[in-house]
C-alpha positions in Angstrom: -9.8 -12.9 21.0 -8.0 -16.1 21.8 -4.3 -16.6 21.5 -4.8 -19.3 18.9 -6.7 -16.9 16.7 -4.3 -14.0 17.3 -1.2 -15.8 16.2 -2.8 -17.1 13.0 -4.1 -13.7 11.9 -0.8 -12.1 12.9 1.3 -14.6 10.9 -1.0 -14.0 7.9 -0.5 -10.2 8.1 3.3 -10.6 8.6 3.8 -12.7 5.5 1.2 -10.6 3.5 3.4 -7.5 3.7 6.7 -9.3 3.8 6.0 -10.3 0.2 5.3 -6.7 -0.9 8.2 -5.2 1.1 10.7 -7.6 -0.2 10.5 -6.3 -3.8 8.8 -3.0 -4.0 11.5 -0.8 -2.4 14.5 -2.2 -4.3 13.2 -3.3 -7.7 13.4 0.2 -9.2 17.1 0.3 -8.3 17.6 -3.1 -9.9 15.6 -2.2 -13.1 17.5 1.1 -13.5 21.0 0.3 -12.3 21.1 -3.4 -13.0 19.1 -3.8 -16.2 19.3 -0.3 -17.6 15.6 0.3 -17.9 14.3 3.9 -18.6 12.1 5.7 -16.0 9.2 5.3 -18.4 9.7 1.5 -18.4 10.0 1.4 -14.6 6.8 3.4 -14.3 5.1 0.8 -16.6 6.3 -2.1 -14.4 5.0 -0.3 -11.3 1.7 0.4 -12.9 0.8 -3.3 -13.0 0.1 -3.8 -9.3 -2.3 -0.8 -9.3 -3.9 -2.1 -12.5 -4.5 -5.5 -10.9 -5.9 -3.7 -7.8 -8.4 -2.0 -10.1 -9.5 -5.4 -11.4 -9.3 -7.2 -8.0 -12.7 -6.1 -6.6 -14.3 -8.2 -9.3 -12.1 -11.2 -8.4 -11.1 -11.3 -4.7 -14.0 -9.5 -3.1 -16.6 -11.4 -5.2 -15.0 -14.8 -4.6 -14.5 -14.2 -0.8 -17.8 -12.6 -0.2 -20.0 -15.0 -2.3 -18.3 -18.1 -3.6 -15.5 -19.8 -1.6 -14.0 -19.6 1.9 -11.5 -16.9 2.1 -8.7 -19.0 3.5 -8.7 -21.3 0.5 -8.6 -18.3 -1.8 -5.4 -17.3 0.0 -3.9 -20.7 -0.4 -4.3 -20.8 -4.2 -3.5 -17.1 -4.9 -0.3 -17.0 -2.8 1.0 -20.2 -4.1 0.7 -18.8 -7.7 2.4 -15.6 -6.5 5.3 -17.5 -5.2 5.9 -19.4 -8.4 5.6 -16.3 -10.6 8.0 -14.3 -8.4 10.7 -17.0 -8.5 10.5 -17.1 -12.3 10.8 -13.3 -12.4 14.0 -13.5 -10.4 15.6 -15.2 -13.4 14.1 -13.0 -16.1 15.8 -9.9 -17.6 13.8 -8.8 -20.7 11.3 -6.0 -20.3 8.4 -7.8 -22.1 8.8 -11.0 -20.1 9.1 -9.1 -16.8 6.0 -7.0 -17.7 3.9 -10.1 -18.4 5.1 -12.0 -15.3 4.5 -9.0 -13.0 1.0 -8.5 -14.4 0.2 -12.2 -13.7 1.7 -11.9 -10.2 -0.2 -8.7 -9.5 -3.5 -10.2 -10.6 -3.1 -13.0 -8.0 -1.6 -10.8 -5.2 -3.8 -7.7 -5.3 -7.0 -9.4 -4.3 -5.2 -11.0 -1.3 -4.7 -7.5 0.3 -8.4 -6.9 0.7 -9.2 -10.6 1.5 -6.5 -10.6 4.3 -8.2 -7.5 5.8 -11.6 -9.1 5.5 -10.6 -12.3 7.2 -9.2 -10.3 10.0 -12.2 -8.1 10.5 -14.5 -11.1 10.2 -13.0 -12.7 13.4 -12.7 -9.6 15.6 -15.3 -8.6 18.1 -14.0 -5.0 18.4 -12.1 -4.1 15.2 -11.2 -0.5 16.2 -9.3 -1.8 19.3 -8.1 -5.2 18.0 -7.2 -4.6 14.3 -4.1 -2.4 15.0 -2.5 -5.2 17.1 -2.9 -7.6 14.2 -2.1 -5.1 11.4 1.2 -4.1 13.1 2.6 -7.5 12.1 2.3 -6.3 8.5 4.8 -3.5 9.3 7.0 -6.0 11.1 6.9 -8.3 8.1 7.9 -5.5 5.8 10.8 -4.6 8.1 12.1 -8.2 8.4 11.9 -8.8 4.6 14.0 -5.6 3.9 16.6 -6.5 6.6 16.9 -9.9 5.1 17.3 -8.3 1.7 20.0 -5.9 2.9 21.9 -8.8 4.4 21.6 -10.9 1.3 22.9 -8.1 -0.9 25.8 -7.6 1.5 26.7 -11.2 1.4 26.6 -11.3 -2.4 29.0 -8.4 -2.7 29.6 -6.4 -5.8 27.2 -3.8 -7.1 23.9 -4.3 -5.2 21.8 -2.9 -8.0 23.0 -5.6 -10.4 22.3 -8.3 -7.7 18.8 -6.8 -7.2 17.0 -9.8 -8.7 17.3 -11.4 -5.2 14.4 -9.1 -4.1 12.2 -11.0 -6.4 13.4 -14.4 -5.2 12.9 -13.3 -1.6 9.3 -12.2 -2.3 8.6 -15.6 -4.0 9.8 -17.5 -0.9 7.5 -15.4 1.4 4.6 -15.9 -1.0 5.0 -19.7 -1.0 5.2 -19.6 2.8 1.9 -17.6 3.0 0.2 -20.0 0.6 1.3 -22.9 2.8 0.3 -21.4 6.2 -3.1 -20.1 4.9 -4.5 -23.6 5.4 -4.2 -22.8 9.1 -6.3 -19.6 8.9 -9.7 -19.6 10.6 -12.6 -20.7 8.5 -14.2 -17.6 6.8 -17.2 -18.7 4.7 -18.7 -16.6 2.0 -22.0 -14.8 2.8 -24.3 -16.4 0.2 -27.1 -13.9 -0.1 -29.0 -14.9 -3.3 -30.8 -11.5 -3.5 -27.4 -9.7 -3.7 -25.1 -12.0 -5.7 -22.7 -9.3 -6.9 -21.0 -8.1 -3.8 -18.9 -5.4 -5.4 -22.0 -3.7 -6.9 -23.4 -3.5 -3.4 -20.2 -2.0 -2.2 -20.4 0.7 -4.9 -23.7 1.7 -3.5 -21.8 3.2 -0.6 -20.7 5.9 -3.0 -24.3 7.2 -3.0 -23.5 8.9 0.2 -21.5 12.1 -0.6 -19.4 11.6 2.6 -18.1 8.2 1.4 -17.7 9.5 -2.2 -15.6 12.5 -1.0 -13.5 10.3 1.2 -12.7 7.8 -1.5 -12.0 10.4 -4.2 -9.6 12.3 -1.9 -7.9 9.0 -1.1 -7.5 8.3 -4.8 -5.7 11.6 -5.3 -3.5 11.2 -2.2 -2.5 7.8 -3.5 -1.2 9.2 -6.8 1.8 10.7 -4.9 2.7 7.4 -3.1 4.6 6.2 -6.2 7.1 9.1 -5.9 8.2 7.3 -2.7 8.0 3.7 -3.8 9.6 4.2 -7.3 12.2 6.8 -6.4 13.3 6.4 -2.8 16.1 3.9 -3.5 17.5 5.6 -6.6 17.2 9.0 -4.7 19.1 7.8 -1.6 21.8 6.3 -3.8 22.0 9.1 -6.4 22.2 11.9 -3.9 24.7 9.9 -1.8 22.3 10.2 1.2 23.6 6.6 1.8 27.2 6.3 0.6 27.6 4.3 -2.6 30.0 1.8 -0.9 27.1 1.0 1.5 24.3 1.0 -1.0 23.3 -2.5 0.0 22.1 -1.0 3.3 19.4 1.2 1.6 16.6 -1.4 2.1 17.5 -1.5 5.8 17.4 2.4 6.1 13.9 2.4 4.5 12.6 0.2 7.4 12.6 3.4 9.4 9.2 4.0 7.7 7.8 0.7 8.9 9.3 1.1 12.4 7.3 4.3 12.8 4.3 2.6 11.1 4.4 -0.2 13.7 4.6 2.2 16.7 1.8 4.4 15.3 -0.4 1.4 14.5 -0.1 0.2 18.1 -1.2 3.6 19.2 -4.3 3.7 17.0 -6.9 2.4 19.6 -5.8 5.3 21.9 -5.6 7.9 19.1 -8.9 7.0 17.5 -10.7 7.1 20.8 -9.5 10.6 21.4 -9.3 12.1 17.9 -12.0 10.3 15.9 -11.6 9.4 12.3 -11.6 12.9 10.8 -8.7 14.3 12.9 -6.7 11.0 12.7 -7.0 11.0 8.9 -6.0 14.7 8.8 -2.7 13.9 10.5 -2.0 11.4 7.7 -2.8 13.8 4.9 -0.7 16.6 6.4 2.4 14.4 6.9 2.9 13.8 3.1 3.9 17.3 2.0 6.3 17.7 5.0 8.2 14.5 3.9 8.4 15.6 0.2 9.6 19.1 1.1 12.5 17.5 3.0 13.2 15.2 0.0 13.1 18.3 -2.4 15.6 20.2 -0.2 17.8 17.0 -0.2 19.6 17.6 3.1 21.0 17.5 5.6 21.4 13.7 5.2 20.3 12.9 8.7 17.1 14.8 8.2 16.3 13.1 4.9 16.9 9.7 6.6 14.8 10.7 9.6 12.0 11.9 7.3 11.6 8.3 6.0 9.7 7.7 9.2 7.0 10.2 8.0 6.0 7.7 5.4 5.0 5.2 8.1 3.2 7.9 10.1 1.2 9.1 7.1 0.5 5.6 5.8 -1.1 4.5 9.1 -3.1 7.6 9.8 -4.6 7.7 6.3 -4.6 4.3 4.7 -4.9 2.0 7.8 -7.4 4.3 9.5 -9.2 4.4 6.1 -9.5 0.6 6.2 -11.0 0.7 9.7 -13.3 3.5 8.8 -14.6 1.7 5.7 -15.1 -1.5 7.7 -17.2 0.5 10.2 -19.6 1.9 7.7 -20.0 -1.1 5.4 -22.7 -3.9 6.2 -21.1 -7.1 7.2 -22.0 -9.1 4.1 -20.1 -6.8 1.7 -17.1 -5.9 3.9 -14.5 -7.8 1.7 -15.8 -5.9 -1.3 -15.9 -2.6 0.6 -12.3 -3.1 1.4 -11.7 -3.9 -2.2 -13.5 -0.6 -3.2 -11.1 1.4 -0.9 -8.1 -0.5 -2.4 -9.6 0.0 -5.9 -9.6 3.7 -5.5 -6.3 4.2 -3.7 -3.9 1.3 -4.4 -5.6 0.8 -7.8 -6.6 3.9 -9.7 -4.5 6.3 -7.6 -1.3 4.2 -7.8 -1.9 3.4 -11.5 -2.0 7.1 -12.4 0.8 7.8 -10.0 3.1 5.1 -11.6 3.0 6.7 -15.1 3.0 10.2 -13.7 6.1 9.5 -11.5 7.9 7.9 -14.5 7.1 10.8 -16.7 8.1 13.5 -14.1 11.4 11.7 -13.3 12.2 11.3 -17.1 11.3 15.0 -17.6 13.9 16.1 -15.1 16.6 13.7 -16.1 19.3 14.9 -18.4 22.2 12.9 -19.9 25.6 14.6 -19.2 28.7 13.0 -20.8 26.8 9.7 -21.2 25.5 9.6 -17.6 21.8 10.1 -16.8 21.4 12.6 -14.0 18.0 13.2 -12.3 17.2 16.6 -10.7 15.4 15.2 -7.6 14.6 18.7 -6.2 12.3 19.5 -9.1 10.9 16.0 -9.1 9.8 16.1 -5.5 8.4 19.6 -5.7 5.6 18.0 -7.8 4.2 15.8 -5.0 4.7 18.7 -2.6 2.1 20.7 -4.5 -0.2 17.7 -5.0 -0.2 16.7 -1.3 -0.8 20.3 -0.1 -3.9 20.5 -2.4 -5.1 17.1 -1.0 -4.7 18.3 2.6 -6.7 21.5 1.9 -9.5 19.5 0.1 -9.7 17.0 2.9 -9.9 19.5 5.7 -12.5 21.4 3.8 -15.1 18.8 2.7 -14.6 15.4 4.6 -17.4 14.3 7.0 -17.8 11.1 8.9 -20.6 8.6 8.4 -22.2 6.7 11.3 -21.3 3.1 11.8 -23.3 0.5 9.9 -26.2 -1.0 11.8 -27.2 -4.5 10.6 -30.8 -4.8 9.5 -31.4 -1.1 9.6 -32.7 0.9 6.7 -30.2 3.2 5.1 -30.4 6.7 6.6 -31.0 9.7 4.5 -27.8 11.4 3.8 -26.9 15.0 4.7 -26.6 17.6 2.0 -23.0 18.3 1.0 -21.5 21.3 2.7 -21.8 24.7 1.1 -18.3 26.0 0.6 -17.9 29.5 2.0 -14.9 31.4 3.3 -15.0 29.6 6.6 -13.7 26.1 7.0 -16.5 23.9 8.5 -15.8 21.9 11.6 
């Protein structure tokens, strides 16, 4: 891989995740503490990105795999994202924010899969080369949150009420990505007339029970992600894990997750070569309940802050490794849509269910005392503890790897699903 190609792909990945990181961590604190929205309303706002991810395989994957060069899709989609985010930064009503966030999400969600597809398309050895590109996504997330923390500090006052700047920052990053996408390497669609609907071909991967089991477990794992994204800032502020006078620093503290994510991502070539997909993915699944147990206990403060790093560890070993795994088993002409299928199940259906579920659970354990809403975070976080433990047991019991896709080869006959007995199969 040439240096010219590396920096273009790395810049794309940096900005791709800087957009997301700028708003997703702090917006719940802004909506709750700044605009006074209920947990149910916040859950509805958070459900829109997953909803768009459910729809995006029929948009982004199809366009990039069959109709137009991927880089031009990125130019248009991110330009629209930037404009919509800037408008949201000056909008305060629930109905207007809901509509604008839906429109933003419909443009942004497809770019997640397309960015991965562009990267994989130009790599000779994805398992070894993809982590060094993907790590810039974590760095972009970190930089955006550090800028946000500094911006909130400079504004002064209650950082929750100034939280609209997270939307403005995301808009700036989106416009930047739209502009630099013209520099991305040319990635033409694979125009195969006999298979015009790429996503339908990607769905055929589910015929193999190993892929079906992997994707379904990923869907369930993803439902608990929203307990982190929606609640982490209000939790750190409400439990005084970060002192109220320094609440502006919460975005900076959450970058511990991405710092660990960056380090783990760089270790992936080494780890995958020695562990394989199954064991690497298992590490990701097991890390989730450990993090939520610490959140449920709520202390000591240093341990809660340190446990933020487990999010980055688990995210890489499950979702990033999942992206690489899906790329390895999908034929080359449907890889954008195969990535969209993975995002459809996890960041789509999983997060959509998780958004409303998180809002409902948080509201269930919130009581108003003397006019002040108080959330019992111990009971709230015990819910994802149970969910993630169940996912870990299911994954370790039934997941099996598929062989890598061989271009031009006939599909192999699949193995029979394992018969579940008292022993855990290897």
